[in-house]
C-alpha positions as a printed NumPy array, in Angstrom:
array([[ 95.036,  91.866, 127.791],
       [ 95.92 ,  94.037, 124.934],
       [ 99.571,  93.453, 125.528],
       [ 99.001,  89.78 , 125.517],
       [ 97.086,  89.979, 122.202],
       [ 99.723,  91.975, 120.7  ],
       [102.416,  89.761, 121.899],
       [100.775,  86.779, 120.353],
       [100.437,  88.759, 117.025],
       [103.63 ,  90.428, 116.841],
       [105.829,  88.004, 118.852],
       [107.915,  91.058, 120.152],
       [111.586,  90.768, 121.114],
       [114.042,  93.245, 122.578],
       [114.278,  96.288, 120.477],
       [117.727,  96.246, 118.805],
       [119.104,  98.855, 116.441],
       [122.359,  99.873, 115.02 ],
       [123.583, 103.359, 116.095],
       [122.011, 106.064, 113.918],
       [124.111, 108.615, 111.794],
       [125.151, 111.661, 114.005],
       [122.764, 113.999, 112.217],
       [119.847, 111.988, 113.372],
       [120.554, 112.298, 116.995],
       [118.995, 114.849, 119.277],
       [121.3  , 115.327, 122.243],
       [119.306, 116.971, 124.933],
       [120.33 , 116.412, 128.512],
       [121.475, 112.94 , 129.469],
       [118.994, 111.164, 127.292],
       [119.623, 111.676, 123.606],
       [117.032, 110.233, 121.212],
       [116.761, 109.31 , 117.609],
       [115.134, 111.928, 115.279],
       [112.335, 110.714, 113.158],
       [113.306, 112.362, 109.902],
       [115.895, 114.99 , 109.276],
       [113.84 , 117.736, 110.993],
       [112.242, 115.206, 113.485],
       [108.731, 115.876, 112.001],
       [108.305, 113.089, 109.609],
       [105.326, 111.514, 111.133],
       [103.368, 114.731, 111.   ],
       [104.326, 115.142, 107.29 ],
       [103.017, 111.617, 106.633],
       [ 99.817, 112.127, 108.453],
       [ 99.135, 115.504, 106.744],
       [100.05 , 113.937, 103.274],
       [ 97.497, 111.125, 103.814],
       [ 94.892, 113.534, 105.162],
       [ 95.125, 115.77 , 102.324],
       [ 94.713, 113.037,  99.839],
       [ 91.114, 111.79 ,  99.322],
       [ 92.252, 108.345,  98.074],
       [ 94.921, 108.098, 100.758],
       [ 92.608, 109.026, 103.622],
       [ 89.885, 106.522, 102.194],
       [ 92.603, 103.675, 101.935],
       [ 94.041, 104.421, 105.601],
       [ 90.394, 104.427, 107.057],
       [ 89.602, 101.071, 105.303],
       [ 92.872,  99.489, 106.38 ],
       [ 92.368, 100.836, 109.874],
       [ 88.907,  99.297, 110.09 ],
       [ 90.291,  96.053, 108.763],
       [ 92.833,  95.869, 111.545],
       [ 90.293,  96.989, 114.276],
       [ 87.794,  94.304, 113.002],
       [ 84.671,  94.19 , 115.127],
       [ 86.47 ,  95.133, 118.333],
       [ 86.205,  92.73 , 121.269],
       [ 83.417,  90.256, 121.724],
       [ 83.491,  90.368, 125.418],
       [ 81.521,  93.504, 126.376],
       [ 83.406,  94.096, 129.66 ],
       [ 86.636,  94.017, 127.896],
       [ 85.245,  96.212, 125.036],
       [ 84.338,  98.897, 127.529],
       [ 87.948,  99.104, 128.72 ],
       [ 89.959,  98.429, 125.59 ],
       [ 87.93 ,  99.025, 122.601],
       [ 89.16 , 102.841, 122.397],
       [ 92.749, 101.681, 122.798],
       [ 92.254,  99.056, 120.055],
       [ 90.776, 101.554, 117.711],
       [ 93.55 , 104.074, 118.154],
       [ 96.398, 101.66 , 117.897],
       [ 94.842, 100.256, 114.673],
       [ 95.007, 103.739, 113.092],
       [ 98.379, 104.423, 114.204],
       [ 99.68 , 100.946, 112.892],
       [ 98.206, 101.662, 109.452],
       [ 99.427, 105.303, 109.278],
       [102.775, 105.123, 110.863],
       [103.786, 101.523, 111.014],
       [103.606, 100.983, 114.763],
       [101.998, 101.947, 118.112],
       [102.899, 102.592, 121.684],
       [101.166, 101.849, 125.063],
       [101.759, 103.457, 128.214],
       [101.808, 100.611, 130.885],
       [101.351, 101.101, 134.658],
       [102.108,  98.568, 137.252],
       [101.601,  98.108, 141.021],
       [104.267,  97.266, 143.716],
       [103.958,  93.571, 142.845],
       [104.619,  94.386, 139.102],
       [101.208,  93.377, 138.221],
       [ 99.875,  95.591, 135.356],
       [ 96.903,  97.7  , 136.352],
       [ 96.469,  99.822, 133.129],
       [ 97.529, 100.144, 129.51 ],
       [ 96.62 , 103.304, 127.452],
       [ 97.576, 104.068, 123.87 ],
       [ 99.927, 106.875, 123.338],
       [100.438, 109.374, 120.423],
       [102.884, 107.37 , 118.43 ],
       [103.982, 110.452, 116.472],
       [105.071, 112.228, 119.732],
       [107.584, 109.406, 120.747],
       [111.276, 108.937, 119.814],
       [113.441, 105.884, 120.431],
       [116.418, 106.587, 122.842],
       [119.977, 105.56 , 121.634],
       [120.828, 101.94 , 121.665],
       [123.169, 100.814, 124.587],
       [126.484,  98.99 , 124.19 ],
       [124.572,  95.761, 123.382],
       [122.511,  97.433, 120.774],
       [119.3  ,  97.439, 122.885],
       [117.031, 100.387, 122.88 ],
       [116.044, 100.814, 126.633],
       [114.027, 103.94 , 126.69 ],
       [111.909, 106.36 , 124.88 ],
       [111.516, 110.122, 124.942],
       [107.976, 111.435, 124.806],
       [106.898, 115.155, 124.303],
       [103.351, 116.189, 123.495],
       [104.915, 118.677, 121.053],
       [107.573, 116.364, 119.478],
       [107.976, 117.088, 115.854],
       [106.152, 120.391, 116.117],
       [109.006, 122.746, 115.508],
       [106.947, 125.889, 116.616],
       [105.95 , 124.445, 120.038],
       [108.671, 121.961, 120.785],
       [110.593, 122.603, 124.069],
       [113.178, 120.043, 125.333],
       [112.057, 120.987, 128.936],
       [108.839, 119.056, 128.163],
       [110.602, 115.826, 127.386],
       [109.806, 112.864, 129.398],
       [111.803, 109.577, 129.522],
       [110.005, 106.217, 129.794],
       [111.667, 102.795, 129.988],
       [110.646, 100.258, 127.393],
       [108.739,  97.4  , 128.629],
       [110.705,  94.178, 128.669],
       [108.66 ,  90.975, 128.331],
       [111.209,  89.137, 130.425],
       [109.714,  90.376, 133.695],
       [112.83 ,  89.432, 135.608],
       [114.632,  92.585, 133.938],
       [111.793,  94.965, 135.04 ],
       [113.541,  95.637, 138.506],
       [116.665,  96.645, 136.898],
       [114.863,  99.174, 134.46 ],
       [112.915, 100.473, 137.559],
       [116.147, 101.018, 139.366],
       [117.755, 102.761, 136.558],
       [114.764, 105.031, 135.427],
       [112.764, 105.198, 138.566],
       [109.104, 104.115, 139.389],
       [107.665, 105.393, 136.157],
       [105.18 , 103.963, 133.625],
       [106.644, 101.684, 130.914],
       [106.101, 102.041, 127.419],
       [105.28 ,  99.03 , 125.075],
       [106.654,  99.979, 121.676],
       [105.536,  97.998, 118.642],
       [107.033,  98.62 , 115.185],
       [106.755,  96.896, 111.931],
       [110.178,  95.49 , 111.124],
       [110.715,  95.269, 107.453],
       [113.033,  96.26 , 104.642],
       [111.379,  99.722, 104.507],
       [111.963, 100.376, 108.137],
       [115.677, 101.292, 109.092],
       [115.399, 103.166, 112.389],
       [111.803, 103.747, 112.486],
       [108.822, 101.843, 111.12 ],
       [107.496, 103.414, 107.98 ],
       [104.399, 102.317, 105.958],
       [104.993, 100.376, 102.826],
       [103.525, 103.12 , 100.59 ],
       [106.171, 105.57 , 101.65 ],
       [109.692, 105.205, 100.262],
       [112.577, 106.916,  98.269],
       [113.618, 106.393,  94.741],
       [115.08 , 103.045,  95.716],
       [111.91 , 102.059,  97.31 ],
       [113.656, 101.909, 100.725],
       [112.111, 103.635, 103.785],
       [112.07 , 107.224, 103.502],
       [112.253, 109.95 , 105.958],
       [115.631, 109.281, 107.428]])
């Protein structure tokens, strides 16, 4: 349900990116990923900056409530998805995107979709066609003190063309998929960045 809603709003397409500069690539094992910021902790810096600002926090909360709206009118759906909608609304406002962990049964029918901590996810390197096929998740991603590469988990990115799902399962194993949404704008180069955060040229900062 929430995937269909997001699909209608954001009209997703395959995530395609240019290869990032070498210094922004974390090469750990066989699954390198694109760092979010020079030291890979930009989202936490952003979240903390907003949290410490009375005005910034008030604005973020107001925008989050606006995105969330009144939740779902259907009470049965609300019981299942209201929490996910509320979490993704806050992430979309503060970090310019959100991610869902999607699980399927053997017939490739979706059985669950849960919001992930967007700040703990990094995009994998684009393949030869420029398509990002996977993300790397770590509950301590961006926390330089607690981060251990041994905790990294790789998830394939969900493709709305379901005919490609068997290929992804064969390549990455029977694992949950990640639906990754990011606001694509002039302010976002490799990662989505909120409009209010930029460098001296008003281009997306952090990279």
